[in-house]
N, CA, C and O of each residue as an XYZ file, in Angstrom:
700
protein
N      92.059    112.250    118.114
C      90.983    111.899    119.037
C      91.787    109.755    118.836
O      92.165    109.056    119.776
N      91.767    109.376    117.389
C      92.236    108.253    117.586
C      93.380    107.668    118.904
O      93.404    106.858    119.831
N      94.189    108.630    118.286
C      95.429    108.571    119.532
C      95.281    108.425    121.105
O      95.800    107.632    121.890
N      94.092    109.819    121.346
C      93.867    109.570    122.240
C      92.902    108.301    123.643
O      93.081    108.110    124.846
N      91.732    107.613    122.409
C      92.030    106.553    122.399
C      92.521    105.136    122.693
O      92.424    104.199    123.486
N      93.004    105.480    121.766
C      94.389    104.693    121.770
C      95.012    104.071    123.065
O      94.930    102.926    123.508
N      95.774    105.374    123.615
C      96.325    105.762    125.184
C      95.184    105.500    126.148
O      95.365    104.564    126.927
N      94.062    106.152    126.231
C      92.989    105.063    126.920
C      92.349    103.777    127.061
O      91.637    103.382    127.984
N      92.562    103.423    126.433
C      92.270    102.032    125.514
C      93.208    101.146    126.751
O      92.916    100.332    127.627
N      95.063    102.108    126.053
C      95.905    101.128    127.051
C      96.108    101.066    128.312
O      96.417    100.080    128.980
N      95.793    102.962    128.894
C      95.877    102.777    130.424
C      94.376    101.695    130.991
O      94.655    100.790    131.777
N      93.133    101.828    130.633
C      92.394    100.402    130.791
C      93.180     99.083    131.144
O      93.309     98.376    132.143
N      93.619     99.088    129.918
C      94.017     97.768    130.030
C      95.316     97.154    131.182
O      95.424     96.139    131.872
N      96.206     98.427    130.930
C      97.520     98.423    132.220
C      96.977     98.653    133.437
O      97.574     98.355    134.471
N      95.339     99.416    133.409
C      95.118     99.080    135.162
C      94.507     98.032    135.190
O      94.571     97.452    136.274
N      93.582     97.264    133.950
C      93.368     95.789    134.465
C      94.207     95.014    134.587
O      93.937     94.171    135.441
N      95.580     94.839    133.893
C      96.159     93.931    134.331
C      96.897     93.620    135.540
O      96.842     92.557    136.157
N      97.808     94.957    135.911
C      97.986     95.123    137.197
C      96.611     95.201    138.706
O      96.833     95.352    139.907
N      95.601     95.073    138.166
C      94.619     95.327    139.263
C      95.059     93.386    139.131
O      95.607     92.735    140.020
N      94.583     92.836    137.695
C      94.250     91.518    138.020
C      95.902     90.484    138.680
O      95.915     89.297    139.007
N      97.047     91.430    138.684
C      98.134     91.180    138.733
C      98.282     91.121    139.990
O      98.633     90.062    140.510
N      98.034     92.306    140.770
C      98.264     92.462    142.280
C      97.510     92.020    143.064
O      97.840     91.933    144.246
N      95.814     91.464    142.451
C      94.839     91.251    144.171
C      95.313     90.004    143.545
O      95.780     89.768    142.431
N      94.999     89.087    144.840
C      94.828     87.971    145.315
C      94.137     87.037    145.892
O      93.877     87.306    147.065
N      93.711     85.969    145.490
C      92.622     85.413    146.525
C      92.843     85.194    147.814
O      93.574     84.228    148.032
N      92.288     86.017    149.133
C      92.750     86.267    150.235
C      93.101     84.945    150.595
O      94.115     84.503    151.136
N      91.662     84.186    150.033
C      92.322     82.579    151.190
C      93.328     82.125    150.104
O      92.583     81.234    149.699
N      94.357     82.015    149.342
C      95.237     81.460    148.688
C      96.949     81.482    149.172
O      97.573     82.480    149.534
N      97.283     80.580    149.095
C      98.856     80.755    149.925
C      99.590     81.286    148.484
O      99.394     80.731    147.403
N     100.399     82.370    148.660
C     101.062     82.536    147.712
C     102.335     82.599    147.945
O     102.723     82.364    149.089
N     103.321     82.947    146.857
C     104.571     82.415    146.480
C     105.213     82.459    147.128
O     106.108     81.615    147.074
N     105.236     83.617    148.377
C     105.924     84.519    149.497
C     105.324     83.316    150.941
O     105.880     83.210    152.034
N     104.357     82.726    150.580
C     104.314     82.013    152.273
C     103.120     82.572    152.765
O     102.708     82.426    153.916
N     102.600     83.185    151.915
C     101.109     83.593    152.766
C      99.915     82.515    153.912
O      98.837     82.608    153.324
N      99.818     82.131    154.457
C      99.063     81.165    154.702
C      97.528     80.888    154.661
O      96.955     81.971    154.549
N      96.709     79.928    154.704
C      95.654     79.654    153.859
C      94.418     79.538    154.926
O      94.042     78.400    155.209
N      93.869     80.484    155.438
C      93.299     80.258    156.835
C      91.871     79.010    156.299
O      91.141     78.478    157.135
N      91.770     78.804    155.039
C      91.049     77.603    154.670
C      91.444     75.933    155.374
O      90.835     74.864    155.413
N      92.372     76.266    155.715
C      93.785     74.558    155.889
C      94.024     74.482    157.544
O      94.826     75.297    157.999
N      93.431     73.628    158.401
C      93.640     73.254    159.116
C      94.925     71.761    159.102
O      95.028     70.986    158.151
N      95.763     71.684    160.390
C      97.081     71.333    160.021
C      97.130     70.344    161.552
O      97.386     70.913    162.613
N      96.881     68.967    161.510
C      96.434     68.264    162.973
C      97.966     67.292    162.948
O      98.380     67.033    161.817
N      98.722     66.808    164.036
C      99.937     66.237    164.648
C      99.225     65.363    165.190
O      98.296     65.888    165.805
N      99.236     63.728    165.273
C      99.190     62.685    166.299
C     100.779     61.464    165.777
O     101.339     60.953    164.808
N     100.820     61.576    167.147
C     102.004     60.878    167.373
C     101.139     59.396    168.068
O     100.254     59.160    168.890
N     102.292     58.453    166.890
C     101.611     57.068    167.409
C     102.806     55.616    167.449
O     103.648     55.530    166.555
N     102.738     54.622    168.503
C     103.587     53.846    169.118
C     103.649     52.897    167.026
O     103.074     53.062    165.950
N     104.817     51.907    167.662
C     104.844     50.976    166.522
C     103.590     50.119    165.926
O     103.674     49.460    164.890
N     102.810     50.187    166.459
C     101.503     49.592    166.256
C      99.940     50.381    165.862
O      98.788     49.948    165.817
N     100.645     51.945    165.574
C      99.615     52.889    165.678
C      98.736     53.250    166.253
O      97.848     54.008    165.864
N      98.945     52.432    167.914
C      98.298     53.524    168.921
C      98.969     54.403    169.088
O     100.189     54.418    169.249
N      97.585     55.980    169.048
C      98.203     57.513    169.429
C      98.792     57.079    171.363
O      98.387     56.408    172.313
N      99.690     57.788    171.094
C     100.032     57.984    172.351
C     101.575     58.531    172.796
O     102.638     58.000    172.473
N     101.406     59.676    173.583
C     102.297     60.265    173.876
C     104.209     60.567    174.819
O     105.004     61.456    175.123
N     104.031     59.325    174.871
C     104.823     58.060    175.690
C     105.878     57.323    175.078
O     105.247     56.363    174.635
N     107.033     57.143    174.771
C     107.863     55.899    174.120
C     109.342     55.845    175.476
O     109.877     56.499    176.371
N     109.400     54.150    174.513
C     110.210     53.589    175.379
C     111.628     54.284    174.253
O     111.594     54.438    173.032
N     113.011     54.649    175.427
C     114.174     54.737    174.664
C     114.393     54.116    173.602
O     114.610     53.039    174.159
N     114.629     53.690    171.625
C     114.624     53.344    170.398
C     113.215     53.272    170.154
O     112.882     52.840    169.050
N     112.123     53.683    171.143
C     110.714     53.166    170.464
C     110.830     53.590    169.319
O     111.501     54.608    169.489
N     110.528     53.458    167.691
C     109.709     54.275    166.603
C     108.933     55.157    166.972
O     108.274     55.134    168.012
N     108.944     55.818    166.337
C     107.465     56.950    166.749
C     106.883     57.266    164.825
O     107.375     57.349    163.700
N     105.520     57.342    165.543
C     105.403     57.457    163.713
C     104.377     58.641    164.134
O     103.612     58.730    165.094
N     104.655     59.527    163.037
C     104.424     61.396    163.001
C     102.664     61.324    161.742
O     102.698     61.431    160.516
N     101.613     61.159    162.446
C     100.528     61.473    161.222
C     100.118     62.503    161.085
O      99.375     62.979    161.943
N     100.464     63.203    159.948
C     100.011     65.032    159.454
C      99.003     64.708    159.029
O      98.888     63.941    158.073
N      97.872     65.333    159.782
C      96.994     65.080    158.675
C      96.668     67.228    158.379
O      97.104     68.084    159.149
N      95.777     67.540    157.012
C      95.745     68.285    156.587
C      94.652     68.731    155.607
O      94.525     68.719    154.383
N      93.747     69.221    156.896
C      92.194     69.597    155.994
C      91.421     70.774    155.085
O      91.194     71.851    155.637
N      91.135     70.629    154.097
C      90.706     71.763    153.538
C      89.087     72.174    154.229
O      88.312     71.265    154.528
N      88.833     73.183    154.365
C      87.925     73.097    155.036
C      86.651     73.681    154.525
O      85.574     73.490    155.090
N      86.798     74.416    153.414
C      86.193     75.677    152.662
C      85.163     74.467    151.560
O      85.639     73.463    151.030
N      84.307     74.737    151.492
C      83.703     74.100    150.752
C      83.405     74.415    149.037
O      82.496     74.490    148.210
N      84.671     74.513    149.171
C      85.175     74.564    147.548
C      86.591     74.125    147.605
O      87.417     74.211    148.514
N      86.659     73.664    146.484
C      88.059     72.865    146.154
C      88.926     73.976    146.275
O      88.603     75.139    146.036
N      90.223     73.520    146.716
C      91.529     74.777    147.265
C      92.779     74.111    146.576
O      92.657     72.886    146.578
N      93.914     74.535    146.002
C      95.163     73.975    146.323
C      96.151     74.696    146.902
O      95.916     75.825    147.333
N      97.490     74.080    146.989
C      98.497     75.178    147.677
C      99.587     74.475    146.885
O      99.837     73.371    146.402
N     100.096     75.669    147.002
C     102.129     75.709    146.215
C     103.245     75.232    146.577
O     102.759     74.792    147.619
N     104.414     74.894    146.657
C     105.616     74.782    146.692
C     106.755     75.192    145.590
O     106.556     75.265    144.377
N     108.108     75.467    146.328
C     108.252     75.573    144.621
C     109.653     74.687    144.713
O     110.661     74.890    144.037
N     109.484     73.743    145.629
C     110.002     72.411    145.247
C     109.080     71.447    145.480
O     107.998     71.810    145.942
N     109.297     70.131    145.230
C     109.022     68.333    145.484
C     108.413     68.608    147.300
O     107.324     68.308    147.791
N     109.323     69.114    147.780
C     109.182     68.934    149.560
C     107.122     69.548    149.521
O     106.413     70.171    148.730
N     107.011     69.145    150.344
C     105.470     69.477    151.146
C     105.071     68.844    152.308
O     103.858     68.639    152.355
N     105.848     68.392    153.462
C     105.686     68.425    154.238
C     106.697     68.148    155.421
O     107.028     66.966    155.324
N     107.428     68.838    156.672
C     108.731     68.531    157.220
C     107.588     68.367    158.803
O     106.462     68.749    159.124
N     108.542     67.688    159.335
C     108.287     67.002    160.913
C     109.449     67.235    161.623
O     110.548     66.874    161.204
N     109.223     68.009    163.021
C     110.403     68.794    164.296
C     110.080     67.844    165.323
O     108.975     67.331    165.496
N     111.255     67.622    166.074
C     111.165     67.470    167.170
C     112.229     67.941    168.146
O     113.395     67.548    168.170
N     111.587     68.963    169.059
C     112.128     70.249    169.881
C     112.596     70.379    170.805
O     111.676     71.191    170.902
N     113.325     70.450    172.010
C     113.286     70.135    172.940
C     112.142     70.893    174.050
O     111.790     71.992    173.624
N     111.693     70.621    174.989
C     110.307     71.193    176.009
C     110.121     72.837    175.881
O     109.112     73.502    175.644
N     111.445     73.213    176.125
C     111.944     74.361    177.157
C     112.010     75.348    176.311
O     111.853     76.522    176.644
N     112.317     74.845    174.792
C     112.673     76.274    174.322
C     112.825     75.789    172.178
O     112.291     74.761    171.763
N     113.253     76.316    171.650
C     112.819     76.342    170.346
C     114.016     75.070    169.772
O     113.898     74.408    168.741
N     115.046     74.996    170.688
C     116.593     73.842    170.132
C     115.532     72.487    169.145
O     114.701     71.755    169.682
N     115.861     72.485    167.775
C     115.711     71.592    167.081
C     116.243     70.201    167.412
O     117.311     70.493    167.950
N     116.164     68.884    167.426
C     117.003     67.542    167.829
C     116.596     67.414    166.962
O     117.609     67.332    166.267
N     115.242     67.238    165.869
C     115.184     66.099    164.874
C     114.257     67.190    164.146
O     113.343     67.914    164.541
N     115.048     66.942    162.602
C     114.430     67.437    161.714
C     113.814     66.404    160.410
O     114.863     66.013    159.898
N     112.733     65.806    159.663
C     113.273     64.924    159.451
C     113.516     64.758    157.851
O     113.520     63.722    157.186
N     113.736     66.223    157.408
C     113.861     67.306    156.345
C     115.386     67.291    155.385
O     115.815     67.441    154.242
N     116.000     66.848    157.470
C     117.915     67.688    156.796
C     118.630     67.061    155.841
O     119.622     67.428    155.212
N     117.555     65.370    155.793
C     118.984     64.633    155.082
C     118.726     64.581    154.093
O     119.214     63.636    153.474
N     117.885     65.469    153.392
C     116.606     64.767    152.431
C     117.072     65.593    151.558
O     117.639     66.614    151.948
N     116.900     65.269    149.956
C     116.956     66.481    148.813
C     115.602     66.349    147.947
O     115.217     65.241    147.574
N     115.029     67.316    147.700
C     113.775     67.583    146.959
C     114.229     67.649    145.602
O     115.428     67.862    145.427
N     113.306     67.469    144.389
C     113.744     67.751    143.063
C     112.613     69.367    143.256
O     111.458     69.534    143.647
N     113.802     70.381    142.698
C     113.707     71.778    141.877
C     112.450     71.380    141.199
O     112.434     71.251    139.975
N     111.028     71.107    142.180
C     110.150     71.677    140.466
C     108.831     72.027    141.476
O     108.533     71.577    142.582
N     108.211     72.972    140.652
C     107.203     73.634    141.422
C     105.820     72.058    141.144
O     105.413     71.234    140.324
N     105.603     72.732    142.992
C     104.596     71.397    143.360
C     102.954     71.593    143.512
O     102.407     72.167    144.454
N     102.536     71.208    142.788
C     101.027     71.763    143.447
C      99.877     70.392    144.384
O      99.468     69.307    143.970
N      99.690     71.032    145.616
C      98.765     70.121    146.475
C      97.119     70.625    146.056
O      96.891     71.832    145.967
N      96.245     69.823    145.862
C      95.183     69.664    144.915
C      93.707     69.439    145.887
O      93.113     68.421    145.532
N      93.192     70.001    146.744
C      92.123     69.605    147.468
C      90.718     69.509    147.310
O      90.235     70.627    147.489
N      89.725     68.537    147.017
C      88.581     68.685    146.602
C      87.873     69.465    148.061
O      88.614     69.682    149.019
N      86.514     69.817    148.113
C      85.966     70.224    149.012
C      86.099     70.325    150.124
O      85.293     71.218    150.385
N      86.619     70.006    151.158
C      86.277     69.678    152.465
C      86.802     67.756    152.901
O      86.323     66.734    153.394
N      88.134     68.306    152.266
C      88.602     67.107    152.157
C      89.974     66.776    152.809
O      90.511     67.699    153.422
N      90.454     65.869    152.769
C      91.754     66.171    154.008
C      92.339     65.339    152.942
O      91.738     64.911    151.956
N      94.156     65.072    153.386
C      95.289     64.598    152.993
C      96.305     63.929    153.816
O      97.111     64.848    153.675
N      96.818     63.255    154.417
C      97.672     62.627    155.519
C      98.849     61.927    155.201
O      98.771     60.875    154.566
N     100.097     62.455    155.623
C     101.213     61.667    155.713
C     101.955     61.588    156.616
O     102.202     62.559    157.331
N     102.645     60.042    156.844
C     103.117     59.829    157.764
C     104.286     59.727    157.570
O     104.909     59.663    156.510
N     104.785     59.700    159.129
C     106.742     59.558    158.992
C     107.177     58.571    160.046
O     106.945     58.980    161.184
N     107.675     57.531    159.988
C     108.157     56.223    161.079
C     110.207     56.759    161.655
O     111.162     56.598    160.896
N     110.317     57.346    163.083
C     111.076     57.543    162.773
C     111.709     56.524    164.186
O     111.157     56.055    165.182
N     112.979     56.495    163.717
C     114.092     55.670    164.542
C     114.593     56.283    166.206
O     115.050     55.638    167.150
N     114.365     57.411    166.120
C     114.813     57.915    167.647
C     115.888     58.415    166.912
O     116.298     59.335    167.619
N     116.478     58.370    166.074
C     118.278     58.230    165.697
C     118.670     60.151    165.112
O     118.439     60.981    164.233
N     119.273     59.952    166.178
C     119.287     61.744    165.880
C     120.681     61.932    164.319
O     121.305     60.920    163.999
N     120.965     63.380    163.512
C     121.746     63.150    162.919
C     122.882     62.946    163.198
O     123.541     62.604    162.217
N     123.626     63.020    164.451
C     125.169     62.610    164.735
C     124.469     60.782    164.770
O     125.588     60.281    164.657
N     123.719     59.790    164.824
C     124.421     59.083    165.223
C     123.817     57.915    166.644
O     123.852     56.684    166.658
N     123.243     58.974    167.829
C     122.846     59.369    168.650
C     121.696     58.433    168.963
O     121.133     58.133    167.910
N     121.072     57.794    170.143
C     119.483     58.057    170.062
C     119.136     59.001    171.171
O     119.848     59.456    172.067
N     117.874     59.186    170.897
C     117.058     60.998    171.833
C     116.896     60.257    172.624
O     116.452     59.131    172.399
N     117.261     60.759    173.937
C     117.755     61.105    175.161
C     116.111     60.439    175.941
O     115.165     60.198    175.191
N     115.998     60.230    177.360
C     114.672     59.809    177.784
C     114.964     61.482    177.827
O     115.760     62.278    177.330
N     113.857     61.495    178.700
C     112.947     63.304    178.796
C     112.370     63.575    178.327
O     111.952     62.685    177.586
N     111.385     65.491    178.065
C     110.280     65.864    177.308
C     110.917     66.556    176.071
O     112.030     67.024    175.831
N     109.510     66.399    175.241
C     109.997     66.660    173.814
C     108.863     67.600    173.243
O     107.685     67.611    173.600
N     109.367     68.257    172.438
C     107.684     68.645    171.215
C     107.910     68.332    169.719
O     108.769     68.912    169.054
N     107.082     67.375    169.226
C     106.504     67.759    167.705
C     105.744     68.743    167.008
O     104.861     69.293    167.667
N     105.878     69.048    165.949
C     104.867     69.579    165.434
C     105.420     69.089    163.813
O     106.562     69.104    163.352
N     103.861     68.577    163.062
C     104.225     68.203    161.520
C     103.616     70.096    160.988
O     102.739     70.823    161.454
N     104.450     70.247    160.025
C     104.349     71.020    159.759
C     104.438     71.296    157.319
O     105.459     71.126    156.652
N     102.745     71.798    156.639
C     103.240     71.752    155.366
C     103.917     72.754    154.947
O     103.421     73.851    155.204
N     105.602     72.733    153.973
C     106.141     73.866    153.975
C     106.346     74.669    153.635
O     107.454     75.206    153.631
N     104.459     75.426    152.834
C     104.479     76.600    152.047
C     105.357     77.843    153.062
O     105.938     78.793    152.538
N     105.337     77.738    153.757
C     105.296     78.792    154.837
C     106.902     78.158    155.532
O     107.222     77.091    156.057
N     107.553     79.288    155.243
C     109.339     79.179    156.459
C     109.372     79.547    157.645
O     109.565     80.561    158.317
N     108.978     77.751    157.820
C     109.398     77.106    159.205
C     110.682     76.743    159.315
O     111.075     76.634    160.477
N     111.791     76.427    158.104
C     112.876     75.748    158.550
C     113.538     77.075    159.481
O     114.273     76.585    160.338
N     113.505     78.770    159.593
C     113.572     79.685    160.629
C     113.297     79.656    161.791
O     114.105     80.099    162.608
N     111.902     79.048    162.249
C     111.127     79.375    163.326
C     110.277     77.949    163.235
O     109.444     78.216    162.369
N     110.143     77.195    163.466
C     109.681     75.961    164.081
C     108.459     75.751    164.823
O     107.858     74.709    164.562
N     107.948     76.553    165.728
C     106.828     76.878    166.071
C     106.048     78.195    165.747
O     105.049     78.406    166.434
N     106.404     79.162    164.725
C     106.521     79.908    164.096
C     104.652     79.251    163.870
O     104.320     78.113    163.536
N     103.628     80.586    164.237
C     102.153     80.249    163.993
C     101.945     80.436    162.499
O     102.510     81.130    161.653
N     100.792     79.451    162.469
C      99.960     79.376    160.491
C      99.150     78.376    160.971
O      99.002     77.650    161.954
N      98.525     78.706    159.522
C      97.259     77.432    159.627
C      97.896     76.258    159.118
O      97.364     75.164    159.306
N      98.875     76.347    158.553
C     100.085     74.657    158.032
C     101.039     74.673    158.867
O     102.024     73.995    158.571
N     101.053     75.355    160.013
C     102.118     74.258    160.952
C     100.335     73.498    162.227
O      99.290     74.042    162.584
N     100.956     72.030    162.466
C      99.986     71.490    163.155
C      99.830     71.873    165.041
O     100.644     72.789    165.155
N      99.516     71.748    165.779
C      99.644     71.715    167.081
C     100.469     70.637    167.210
O     100.602     69.479    166.813
N     101.272     71.937    168.334
C     102.755     71.032    169.436
C     102.056     70.191    170.334
O     101.254     70.567    171.190
N     102.409     69.022    170.085
C     102.092     67.525    171.014
C     103.781     67.502    171.456
O     104.920     67.552    170.993
N     102.784     67.356    173.047
C     104.119     67.304    173.650
C     104.268     65.671    173.776
O     103.393     64.905    173.373
N     105.378     65.283    174.330
C     105.947     63.397    174.473
C     107.214     63.957    175.632
O     107.748     64.995    176.024
N     107.247     62.128    175.886
C     107.836     61.894    176.696
C     108.272     60.615    176.004
O     107.589     59.828    175.348
N     110.019     60.575    176.403
C     110.545     58.910    175.967
C     111.277     58.923    177.396
O     111.649     59.906    178.036
N     111.374     57.657    177.698
C     111.665     57.038    178.984
C     112.312     56.183    178.684
O     112.758     55.417    179.538
């Protein structure tokens, strides 16, 4: 009888452990990059004076302002596999061809990073780009799209993927 109790007890503990391990908060970002609908992201492009605009002269600096908002009435957090939290993309207007990616020439500490948010709070990340591409040339005149992302998802494979952690797409021109 004692052995039966031990077996049943072990089964309950194992079942409880498995349940705790595999059930997750449906709003959380898991290690595999599932997004959290409690968050929303927005991107604003600004000129060097900080004025919002979608038209830039060739060679003019473009300021990317990425905001992330915890829309929940509860504190929440996001986890990242390394120190990179955000990224910015500039793409051709009519394709998914990436012309510039902020993180392309950067390295990040390979340590797990967590980003905590109070209820209904936001954080902002700002990067200024001089329009110079990886090959050293200037982004030519034309129409483009920009997007900012919180990198908890796999945006490197598809910067236009649907995700709560990817900002709105901002169309802009260089003249």
